[in-house]
C-alpha positions as CSV (number, residue, x, y, z in Angstrom):
1,X,127.9,92.6,260.6
2,X,125.2,92.0,257.9
3,X,124.0,94.6,255.3
4,X,120.2,95.4,255.0
5,X,118.6,94.5,251.8
6,X,116.1,96.9,250.4
7,X,114.4,96.9,246.7
8,X,113.1,100.2,245.3
9,X,109.6,99.8,244.0
10,X,110.0,99.0,240.9
11,X,112.5,96.5,241.2
12,X,110.2,94.9,243.6
13,X,107.5,94.5,241.0
14,X,110.0,93.5,238.3
15,X,111.1,90.4,240.8
16,X,107.9,89.9,241.6
17,X,106.7,89.1,238.1
18,X,109.8,86.6,237.4
19,X,109.0,82.7,237.2
20,X,109.4,80.9,240.7
21,X,112.8,79.0,239.8
22,X,114.7,82.5,238.7
23,X,113.2,84.1,241.7
24,X,114.3,81.6,244.2
25,X,118.0,81.8,242.7
26,X,118.2,85.3,242.9
27,X,116.8,85.7,246.3
28,X,119.3,83.1,247.4
29,X,122.1,85.0,245.7
30,X,120.9,88.4,247.4
31,X,121.1,86.5,250.3
32,X,124.8,86.2,250.0
33,X,125.5,89.3,248.9
34,X,124.3,90.8,252.1
35,X,126.5,88.8,253.8
36,X,129.8,90.4,252.5
37,X,128.9,92.5,249.4
38,X,132.6,92.7,248.6
39,X,133.3,89.1,248.0
40,X,130.5,88.0,245.6
41,X,132.5,86.6,242.2
42,X,129.4,87.5,239.7
43,X,129.8,91.0,240.7
44,X,130.6,93.8,238.2
45,X,131.1,97.7,238.8
46,X,129.3,99.5,235.6
47,X,131.2,101.9,234.3
48,X,130.2,105.3,234.2
49,X,127.7,104.7,237.4
50,X,127.3,104.1,241.3
51,X,125.7,100.8,240.5
52,X,126.8,97.4,240.5
53,X,125.4,94.3,238.5
54,X,125.1,90.8,239.8
55,X,124.3,88.0,237.3
56,X,122.4,85.2,238.1
57,X,122.1,82.9,235.3
58,X,120.0,84.6,232.9
59,X,118.9,87.8,234.8
60,X,121.0,90.7,236.1
61,X,120.4,92.3,239.4
62,X,121.7,96.0,239.4
63,X,121.9,97.5,242.7
64,X,124.0,100.2,244.4
65,X,125.6,100.1,248.0
66,X,125.1,102.6,250.8
67,X,128.5,101.9,253.0
68,X,127.1,104.4,255.8
69,X,124.4,102.7,256.7
70,X,125.2,99.0,255.3
71,X,122.1,99.0,253.3
72,X,122.2,97.1,249.4
73,X,119.8,98.9,247.3
74,X,118.1,96.8,244.6
75,X,117.5,99.3,241.7
76,X,116.5,96.8,238.8
77,X,116.0,93.3,238.0
78,X,115.9,92.2,234.4
79,X,116.7,89.3,231.9
80,X,120.1,89.7,230.2
81,X,118.4,90.0,227.0
82,X,116.6,93.4,228.1
83,X,119.9,94.5,230.2
84,X,122.0,95.8,227.7
């Protein structure tokens, strides 16, 4: 059973402003993520938070898993230099 992908409004705006090539790579990674969020290799749980970080090239996607509804909620999409 695949998970559903949902962007928060701010994350959708950040994603839409990205150049086409990174946007395509991020979307591809998110499509793989929703198949099984616990099997991804470029994922790290953020310390002191319920968020996870997905690394896609020079970009980072912060997201939260809502297990009851099988939802991957994208909270933030940022360039690596701005993420930390």
